[in-house]
C-alpha positions as CSV (number, residue, x, y, z in Angstrom):
1,X,109.9,89.8,219.4
2,X,108.7,91.9,222.1
3,X,109.1,88.7,224.5
4,X,112.9,88.3,223.0
5,X,113.3,92.3,223.3
6,X,112.5,92.0,227.2
7,X,114.6,88.9,227.7
8,X,117.7,90.6,226.1
9,X,116.8,93.6,228.6
10,X,117.3,90.6,231.2
11,X,120.3,88.7,229.7
12,X,122.3,91.8,229.1
13,X,124.6,92.0,226.2
14,X,125.0,88.1,226.2
15,X,124.9,86.8,222.5
16,X,122.5,83.9,223.9
17,X,118.9,84.2,224.7
18,X,119.0,82.0,227.8
19,X,122.4,82.6,229.2
20,X,123.4,81.1,232.7
21,X,123.5,83.5,235.5
22,X,127.7,83.5,236.0
23,X,128.3,83.6,232.4
24,X,126.9,85.5,229.5
25,X,128.7,83.0,227.3
26,X,127.5,79.8,228.5
27,X,124.0,78.7,227.8
28,X,121.6,77.1,230.4
29,X,122.3,73.3,231.1
30,X,119.8,70.6,230.3
31,X,119.2,70.0,234.3
32,X,118.1,73.6,234.2
33,X,115.5,72.6,231.3
34,X,114.7,69.6,233.3
35,X,114.0,71.2,236.5
36,X,111.9,73.9,234.7
37,X,109.8,71.1,233.2
38,X,109.5,69.3,236.6
39,X,107.9,72.6,238.2
40,X,105.5,72.9,235.1
41,X,104.6,69.2,236.1
42,X,106.0,67.5,232.9
43,X,108.4,65.2,235.1
44,X,109.5,62.2,233.2
45,X,106.9,63.2,230.5
46,X,109.1,65.6,228.3
47,X,112.4,66.9,228.1
48,X,114.1,69.4,226.4
49,X,115.6,67.1,223.9
50,X,112.0,65.8,223.6
51,X,110.8,69.6,222.4
52,X,113.9,69.6,219.7
53,X,112.5,66.3,218.3
54,X,109.0,67.0,218.2
55,X,109.7,70.2,216.5
56,X,112.2,68.4,214.1
57,X,109.6,65.7,213.0
58,X,106.4,68.0,213.2
59,X,108.0,71.2,210.9
60,X,109.1,68.1,208.5
61,X,105.9,66.1,208.0
62,X,103.4,69.0,208.6
63,X,104.8,72.1,207.7
64,X,106.9,70.1,204.6
65,X,110.2,71.9,205.1
66,X,113.7,70.2,204.2
67,X,115.6,68.0,207.0
68,X,118.7,70.7,206.1
69,X,116.7,73.5,207.0
70,X,115.4,72.3,210.2
71,X,118.6,70.9,211.0
72,X,120.6,74.3,211.0
73,X,117.3,75.6,213.1
74,X,118.4,73.3,215.7
75,X,122.2,74.2,215.4
76,X,123.2,70.7,215.0
77,X,126.6,70.2,213.3
78,X,127.8,67.3,211.0
79,X,129.5,64.5,212.1
80,X,131.3,64.8,209.1
81,X,134.7,66.9,209.2
82,X,134.7,67.2,205.4
83,X,130.8,68.0,205.4
84,X,131.8,70.9,208.5
85,X,134.5,72.0,206.4
86,X,132.7,72.6,203.0
87,X,128.9,73.1,204.1
88,X,128.2,76.3,205.7
89,X,124.9,77.0,204.3
90,X,122.9,78.7,206.9
91,X,119.5,78.6,205.1
92,X,118.6,82.2,207.1
93,X,115.8,83.6,204.7
94,X,114.0,80.0,204.8
95,X,114.4,79.5,208.3
96,X,112.7,82.6,209.2
97,X,109.7,81.8,207.2
98,X,109.8,78.8,208.7
99,X,109.8,79.9,212.4
100,X,106.9,82.0,211.7
101,X,105.2,78.9,210.2
102,X,105.8,77.2,213.0
103,X,104.5,79.5,215.6
104,X,101.7,79.8,213.5
105,X,101.4,76.2,213.6
106,X,102.0,76.2,217.3
107,X,99.0,78.8,217.4
108,X,96.3,76.9,215.6
109,X,96.7,73.8,218.0
110,X,96.2,76.0,220.9
111,X,93.1,77.1,218.9
112,X,92.1,73.5,219.1
113,X,92.3,72.6,222.5
């Protein structure tokens, strides 16, 4: 939470954690993420969507969470107009627990290395 509080000071009153510098209402582009990964030495080894796929798979397989809960956390929108109209479940309480479990899992992996 401390890191998010610091980021909120940087991003101001934006509803986004990482808005672009010219508009607090728009999120950073995929190219921004790819550029950061390149500077970190992960060029052509990882992508922003790769991290999302890694999280989806690992949270489902290793932590046992349902697809729907992980899907909402990744802000996926159903392709079906009917599902979009009727299924507004957010699973917020389950997602809070899931994200803490995910953070704990990442910490455990860092200790193994």
